[in-house]
C-alpha positions as CSV (number, residue, x, y, z in Angstrom):
1,X,-13.9,-26.2,-13.9
2,X,-17.8,-26.5,-13.6
3,X,-18.0,-24.9,-10.1
4,X,-16.7,-21.8,-8.8
5,X,-14.1,-21.9,-6.0
6,X,-15.5,-19.8,-3.4
7,X,-13.1,-17.4,-1.9
8,X,-13.0,-15.4,1.2
9,X,-10.2,-12.7,1.0
10,X,-8.8,-11.6,4.8
11,X,-6.6,-8.5,5.4
12,X,-7.5,-7.6,1.6
13,X,-5.6,-4.4,1.5
14,X,-6.3,-3.0,-2.1
15,X,-7.1,-6.4,-3.4
16,X,-3.7,-8.1,-4.4
17,X,-4.9,-11.8,-3.8
18,X,-8.2,-11.1,-5.7
19,X,-6.5,-9.6,-8.8
20,X,-4.3,-12.7,-8.8
21,X,-6.8,-15.1,-8.5
22,X,-9.8,-13.6,-10.5
23,X,-7.7,-11.3,-12.8
24,X,-9.0,-7.9,-13.8
25,X,-11.8,-7.5,-16.1
26,X,-11.0,-11.1,-17.0
27,X,-7.4,-10.5,-18.0
28,X,-4.4,-11.9,-16.6
29,X,-1.7,-10.2,-14.6
30,X,1.1,-12.0,-16.1
31,X,0.0,-10.6,-19.5
32,X,0.1,-7.0,-18.3
33,X,-3.8,-7.5,-18.4
34,X,-3.8,-8.0,-22.2
35,X,-4.8,-11.8,-22.4
36,X,-7.6,-13.5,-20.8
37,X,-7.4,-15.4,-17.6
38,X,-10.0,-18.3,-17.4
39,X,-10.4,-18.2,-13.5
40,X,-12.5,-20.5,-11.5
41,X,-12.3,-18.4,-8.5
42,X,-15.0,-16.1,-7.1
43,X,-14.5,-14.0,-4.0
44,X,-17.7,-14.3,-2.0
45,X,-16.6,-12.1,1.0
46,X,-13.6,-9.9,1.7
47,X,-12.5,-8.0,4.8
48,X,-10.1,-4.9,5.2
49,X,-9.6,-3.0,8.4
50,X,-6.9,-0.6,9.3
51,X,-7.0,-0.2,13.1
52,X,-4.4,2.9,13.1
53,X,-6.5,5.3,10.9
54,X,-9.8,6.9,11.0
55,X,-10.1,6.9,7.4
56,X,-10.2,3.5,5.7
57,X,-8.2,4.5,2.5
58,X,-7.5,0.8,1.4
59,X,-11.0,-0.3,2.0
60,X,-12.1,2.7,-0.1
61,X,-10.0,1.7,-3.1
62,X,-11.3,-2.1,-2.5
63,X,-14.9,-1.1,-2.5
64,X,-14.4,1.3,-5.6
65,X,-13.0,-1.5,-7.7
66,X,-15.3,-4.4,-6.7
67,X,-18.2,-3.0,-4.8
68,X,-19.2,-3.1,-1.0
69,X,-22.0,-5.7,-1.2
70,X,-19.4,-8.6,-0.1
71,X,-16.9,-6.5,1.3
72,X,-16.6,-5.8,5.3
73,X,-14.8,-2.8,6.7
74,X,-15.0,-3.9,10.3
75,X,-12.2,-5.3,12.8
76,X,-11.9,-8.8,11.8
77,X,-11.6,-9.9,15.5
78,X,-15.2,-8.3,16.1
79,X,-16.7,-10.1,13.1
80,X,-19.1,-13.2,14.2
81,X,-17.9,-16.3,12.2
82,X,-21.6,-16.8,11.4
83,X,-21.5,-13.8,9.2
84,X,-18.7,-15.1,7.0
85,X,-20.2,-17.1,4.2
86,X,-18.9,-20.7,3.7
87,X,-16.1,-21.0,1.4
88,X,-13.6,-23.4,-0.4
89,X,-10.4,-21.2,-0.1
90,X,-9.3,-18.8,2.7
91,X,-6.7,-16.4,1.5
92,X,-4.8,-13.5,3.2
93,X,-1.4,-11.8,3.7
94,X,-1.6,-11.4,7.6
95,X,1.2,-9.5,9.6
96,X,4.1,-10.9,11.2
97,X,3.4,-10.6,15.0
98,X,3.9,-12.4,18.2
99,X,1.7,-15.8,17.8
100,X,2.6,-17.0,21.4
101,X,-0.3,-18.7,23.5
102,X,-1.0,-19.6,27.1
103,X,-3.6,-21.7,28.6
104,X,-6.6,-19.9,30.1
105,X,-7.2,-19.7,34.1
106,X,-10.7,-21.0,33.5
107,X,-9.9,-24.1,31.3
108,X,-6.8,-25.7,31.1
109,X,-7.7,-26.9,27.4
110,X,-8.4,-23.4,26.4
111,X,-6.1,-21.2,24.5
112,X,-5.6,-17.3,24.5
113,X,-3.4,-15.5,22.0
114,X,-2.4,-11.9,22.3
115,X,-5.2,-9.6,21.7
116,X,-5.0,-8.1,18.0
117,X,-2.7,-10.7,16.7
118,X,-4.4,-11.5,13.5
119,X,-3.4,-15.1,13.1
120,X,-5.9,-16.0,15.6
121,X,-8.7,-14.4,13.8
122,X,-7.7,-16.8,10.9
123,X,-7.6,-19.8,13.5
124,X,-11.2,-18.7,15.0
125,X,-12.7,-19.0,11.6
126,X,-11.0,-22.4,10.8
127,X,-12.2,-23.6,14.1
128,X,-15.9,-22.3,14.5
129,X,-16.7,-23.0,10.6
130,X,-18.5,-26.5,10.6
131,X,-17.8,-26.5,6.8
132,X,-14.1,-25.9,7.1
133,X,-12.5,-24.4,4.0
134,X,-10.6,-27.3,2.0
135,X,-7.8,-25.0,1.0
136,X,-6.0,-22.1,2.6
137,X,-3.4,-19.8,0.8
138,X,-1.6,-17.2,3.0
139,X,1.4,-14.8,2.6
140,X,3.9,-13.4,5.1
141,X,7.4,-12.1,5.5
142,X,9.9,-14.5,5.4
143,X,11.4,-13.6,8.8
144,X,8.4,-15.6,9.8
145,X,10.5,-18.7,9.8
146,X,13.3,-17.4,12.3
147,X,11.0,-15.2,14.8
148,X,11.4,-14.5,17.5
149,X,15.0,-14.2,18.2
150,X,15.1,-16.1,21.4
151,X,13.2,-19.2,19.9
152,X,13.9,-19.1,16.2
153,X,10.9,-20.7,14.2
154,X,8.6,-20.8,17.0
155,X,5.9,-18.5,15.6
156,X,6.0,-20.5,12.4
157,X,5.9,-23.8,14.6
158,X,2.8,-22.5,16.2
159,X,1.0,-21.9,13.1
160,X,1.8,-25.4,11.6
161,X,0.7,-27.0,14.9
162,X,-2.4,-25.0,14.9
163,X,-3.1,-26.1,11.3
164,X,-2.3,-29.6,11.9
165,X,-4.7,-29.8,14.9
166,X,-7.4,-28.2,12.5
167,X,-7.0,-31.1,10.1
168,X,-4.9,-29.5,7.5
169,X,-1.7,-30.6,5.7
170,X,0.6,-27.8,4.9
171,X,3.3,-26.7,2.3
172,X,5.3,-23.5,2.2
173,X,8.0,-21.9,0.1
174,X,9.9,-18.7,0.4
175,X,9.7,-17.0,-3.1
176,X,11.6,-14.0,-4.6
177,X,9.2,-12.8,-7.3
178,X,12.1,-11.5,-9.4
179,X,13.8,-14.9,-9.7
180,X,11.0,-16.1,-11.8
181,X,11.0,-13.1,-14.2
182,X,8.8,-10.5,-12.3
183,X,9.9,-6.9,-11.9
184,X,10.5,-6.7,-8.2
185,X,12.7,-8.4,-5.9
186,X,10.3,-9.2,-3.3
187,X,10.9,-12.4,-0.9
188,X,7.8,-13.4,0.9
189,X,6.8,-16.9,2.3
190,X,3.9,-18.4,0.8
191,X,1.8,-21.0,2.7
192,X,-0.7,-23.7,1.3
193,X,-2.7,-25.6,3.4
194,X,-5.1,-28.6,2.4
195,X,-8.0,-30.1,4.7
196,X,-8.0,-33.9,5.5
197,X,-11.3,-33.9,3.4
198,X,-9.7,-33.0,0.1
199,X,-8.3,-35.3,-2.4
200,X,-5.2,-33.3,-2.5
201,X,-4.7,-34.2,1.2
202,X,-5.2,-37.9,0.1
203,X,-2.7,-37.2,-2.7
204,X,0.0,-36.0,-0.3
205,X,-0.3,-38.9,2.0
206,X,0.4,-41.2,-1.0
207,X,3.4,-39.0,-2.0
208,X,6.9,-38.7,-0.3
209,X,7.4,-35.6,1.4
210,X,10.4,-34.9,-0.4
211,X,8.7,-35.4,-3.8
212,X,5.6,-33.4,-3.0
213,X,8.0,-30.3,-2.0
214,X,10.4,-30.5,-4.9
215,X,8.0,-31.8,-7.8
216,X,4.5,-32.7,-6.9
217,X,3.2,-29.8,-4.8
218,X,1.1,-26.7,-5.8
219,X,4.1,-24.4,-5.2
220,X,6.6,-26.9,-7.3
221,X,4.1,-26.8,-10.1
222,X,3.8,-22.9,-9.9
223,X,7.5,-22.3,-9.2
224,X,9.9,-25.1,-10.3
225,X,12.8,-25.6,-7.9
226,X,16.0,-27.4,-7.5
227,X,16.9,-29.0,-3.9
228,X,20.3,-28.2,-3.0
229,X,20.8,-31.6,-1.5
230,X,17.6,-33.7,-1.3
231,X,19.4,-36.2,1.0
232,X,20.1,-33.5,3.5
233,X,16.5,-32.6,4.1
234,X,15.6,-32.2,7.7
235,X,12.6,-34.2,9.3
236,X,11.4,-33.6,12.7
237,X,8.0,-33.9,14.8
238,X,6.0,-31.1,16.1
239,X,5.8,-32.7,19.8
240,X,3.7,-31.4,22.4
241,X,0.6,-29.4,22.3
242,X,0.6,-25.7,21.1
243,X,1.2,-24.3,24.4
244,X,4.2,-26.4,24.9
245,X,5.6,-25.3,21.6
246,X,4.9,-21.8,22.5
247,X,6.9,-22.1,25.4
248,X,9.6,-24.5,24.4
249,X,10.2,-24.6,20.6
250,X,13.8,-24.3,19.8
251,X,14.5,-22.3,23.1
252,X,17.7,-20.7,22.9
253,X,18.5,-22.1,19.5
254,X,21.0,-20.1,17.6
255,X,19.6,-21.1,14.1
256,X,16.2,-21.7,12.7
257,X,14.8,-25.1,12.5
258,X,12.7,-24.4,9.1
259,X,14.5,-23.9,5.6
260,X,12.9,-22.0,2.7
261,X,10.7,-25.0,1.6
262,X,8.9,-27.5,3.5
263,X,5.7,-29.4,4.4
264,X,3.7,-30.6,7.3
265,X,1.4,-33.7,7.6
266,X,0.2,-35.6,10.7
267,X,2.7,-33.7,12.9
268,X,5.7,-34.4,10.9
269,X,7.7,-31.8,9.3
270,X,10.0,-32.1,6.4
271,X,12.1,-29.1,5.2
272,X,14.9,-28.4,2.8
273,X,17.0,-25.8,1.3
274,X,15.8,-25.3,-2.6
275,X,16.7,-22.7,-5.2
276,X,14.6,-21.6,-8.1
277,X,14.7,-23.3,-11.5
278,X,13.7,-20.7,-14.1
279,X,15.1,-20.1,-17.7
280,X,12.3,-17.5,-18.9
281,X,12.4,-14.1,-19.6
282,X,12.9,-11.2,-17.0
283,X,11.1,-7.9,-16.5
284,X,13.4,-5.0,-15.5
285,X,12.8,-1.9,-13.9
286,X,13.1,0.0,-17.4
287,X,10.4,-2.0,-18.6
288,X,7.7,-0.4,-16.1
289,X,9.1,3.1,-16.3
290,X,6.5,5.9,-17.8
291,X,8.0,7.8,-20.6
292,X,6.9,11.3,-21.0
293,X,4.0,11.2,-18.8
294,X,5.7,12.2,-15.3
295,X,4.9,15.6,-13.7
296,X,7.8,17.9,-12.2
297,X,6.8,17.1,-8.6
298,X,8.7,13.6,-9.0
299,X,12.0,15.2,-10.1
300,X,14.7,16.1,-7.4
301,X,16.0,19.4,-7.4
302,X,19.8,19.5,-8.1
303,X,20.6,21.4,-4.8
304,X,18.8,18.4,-3.2
305,X,20.7,15.7,-4.6
306,X,23.6,15.9,-1.9
307,X,21.0,14.7,0.7
308,X,20.2,11.7,-1.3
309,X,23.9,10.8,-2.2
310,X,24.6,11.1,1.4
311,X,21.8,8.9,2.8
312,X,22.2,6.3,0.0
313,X,26.0,6.2,0.6
314,X,28.2,4.2,2.8
315,X,28.9,5.7,6.3
316,X,31.5,5.2,8.9
317,X,30.9,8.1,11.6
318,X,30.5,9.0,15.2
319,X,26.8,9.6,16.2
320,X,25.2,10.8,19.3
321,X,22.0,9.4,20.9
322,X,19.4,11.5,22.6
323,X,21.1,11.0,26.1
324,X,24.4,12.7,24.7
325,X,26.2,9.1,24.3
326,X,28.4,8.9,21.4
327,X,28.8,5.7,19.3
328,X,30.4,4.4,16.1
329,X,27.9,4.2,13.3
330,X,28.4,2.4,10.0
331,X,26.6,1.2,7.2
332,X,27.2,0.1,3.7
333,X,26.4,2.1,0.5
334,X,23.6,1.6,-1.9
335,X,23.6,1.7,-5.8
336,X,22.4,5.3,-6.7
337,X,20.6,5.8,-8.8
338,X,18.6,2.5,-8.9
339,X,19.8,0.7,-11.9
340,X,17.2,0.3,-14.9
341,X,18.6,-2.8,-16.3
342,X,17.6,-5.0,-13.1
343,X,14.5,-5.8,-11.3
344,X,13.7,-3.3,-8.7
345,X,14.4,-3.4,-5.0
346,X,11.6,-4.3,-2.5
347,X,9.0,-1.5,-2.4
348,X,8.5,-0.3,1.3
349,X,5.6,1.6,3.0
350,X,7.8,4.7,3.1
351,X,8.4,4.9,-0.5
352,X,6.1,8.2,-1.3
353,X,6.6,11.7,-0.4
354,X,9.5,14.2,-1.7
355,X,11.8,14.0,1.3
356,X,15.5,12.4,0.9
357,X,15.4,8.7,1.8
358,X,18.0,6.0,1.9
359,X,15.2,3.4,0.8
360,X,13.0,5.2,-1.7
361,X,13.8,4.4,-5.4
362,X,15.4,7.1,-7.6
363,X,16.1,6.6,-11.3
364,X,18.0,9.0,-13.7
365,X,16.3,10.2,-16.7
366,X,17.3,12.4,-19.6
367,X,15.6,15.2,-17.5
368,X,17.4,14.2,-14.3
369,X,17.1,12.3,-11.3
370,X,13.4,11.4,-10.0
371,X,11.5,9.2,-7.7
372,X,9.1,6.5,-9.0
373,X,5.3,7.4,-9.9
374,X,2.4,5.7,-8.2
375,X,1.7,4.0,-11.6
376,X,5.2,2.6,-11.7
377,X,5.1,1.3,-8.2
378,X,1.6,-0.5,-9.1
379,X,3.5,-2.2,-12.1
380,X,6.2,-3.2,-9.9
381,X,3.3,-5.2,-8.1
382,X,1.8,-6.2,-11.2
383,X,-1.4,-4.2,-10.4
384,X,-3.2,-2.5,-13.1
385,X,-2.3,1.0,-13.9
386,X,-4.1,3.7,-11.4
387,X,-5.7,0.8,-9.5
388,X,-5.2,2.9,-6.4
389,X,-6.1,6.2,-8.0
390,X,-9.2,7.6,-6.1
391,X,-10.2,11.1,-5.1
392,X,-8.7,12.0,-1.6
393,X,-5.9,9.6,-1.6
394,X,-2.5,10.9,-2.0
395,X,0.3,9.7,-4.0
396,X,2.1,9.2,-0.7
397,X,-0.8,7.1,0.4
398,X,-0.8,5.1,-2.8
399,X,3.0,4.3,-2.3
400,X,2.2,3.2,1.0
401,X,-0.4,0.6,-0.4
402,X,2.1,-0.7,-2.7
403,X,4.8,-1.2,0.1
404,X,2.0,-3.4,1.9
405,X,1.0,-5.2,-1.2
406,X,2.4,-8.4,-3.0
407,X,3.4,-9.4,-6.3
408,X,0.1,-10.1,-8.1
409,X,1.9,-12.5,-10.7
410,X,3.0,-14.8,-7.9
411,X,-0.6,-15.3,-6.6
412,X,-1.9,-15.8,-10.2
413,X,0.8,-18.5,-10.7
414,X,-0.2,-20.4,-7.4
415,X,-3.8,-20.2,-8.2
416,X,-3.6,-21.5,-11.6
417,X,-1.4,-24.4,-10.3
418,X,-4.0,-25.0,-7.3
419,X,-6.8,-25.1,-10.0
420,X,-5.2,-28.0,-11.8
421,X,-4.7,-29.8,-8.3
422,X,-8.5,-29.4,-7.7
423,X,-10.8,-32.0,-9.0
424,X,-14.5,-32.5,-8.0
425,X,-14.0,-30.9,-4.6
426,X,-16.0,-27.8,-5.0
427,X,-19.2,-27.4,-3.3
428,X,-22.1,-26.9,-5.6
């Protein structure tokens, strides 16, 4: 492609989106950074701000890898839109929060979202930019499709309606990275949006919604699927303005309105259940394990193993809360140690540290049971080895980064598919 696709990366963390789109040192995550990635993407501005910590560890890693000249370490809600350069593609993994809105008292047409909800920072950029980005690429947890519990799907409906009102068509898919051969069972929703000034938008208008979702769309190109029954897809209109949707969408609904795949154009939603179609190789936990390079601190003392077995095991017992009330507690058992011949479980932010935990990964080696190292956690998210290694950043913090990160290979495949969709749309 002649011109670069200019990207801004929001909620950047340690740069998972950037690694997937640009590669690392010109190399591809899918090849374990051995083969070239001919990328048309260029991140022209990035933002990472962690409000709950004084020391900005993730931003420090990002700046160490890519420099600080085009990077912002300020609260995105306080950044003036005029400070953000024009761009073709806006990307970010924004948190799942309460996206509800209400009319302002001064202006019945004005909207106010809850302070600190980061979706509205994206909305502000899209609203105020005179040259709106033609493409949007977002990631979130899959529960976004069914939250909150009293209005299942309301939050996602607000996002769809917001993008629709700003002139975008939207497609989405819940993707489990391991079902396409990647090393971690991590399910996330990926959202692509196309502005009505783009030729992709025109292509969507000329294509049936079911064909776009199942075959023609960017996500279907990147991650082929089979529809359980295309004839049973659901179609409905997002009626009312964004405030009405916030107040009334699926009120008291017991099930969600959105399936794991779908799209929206001109206010009309088409959604259906789909399943992966993949016959390639699979990366297993054993494929990312370090051999002979692990220090003793990651090994679990034999006398501590009982705690791990208890926490990982099935339970049916009487417990007492802080008020002294007794209740029956039960939970199922987990496989312990983690099997090496399967993809790994999802990494969570509490993965690091020596204390026994139900959710931390533990493998058994010839030397005994041990936790996963920071490098192994990076590999499970398809990051380069030691990407998060930096003076002053603990192994526990590095594990936290990977619990918050995404699987880079998913971003790379979607980025490659989007490149194929784009023709003569990039600004000079």
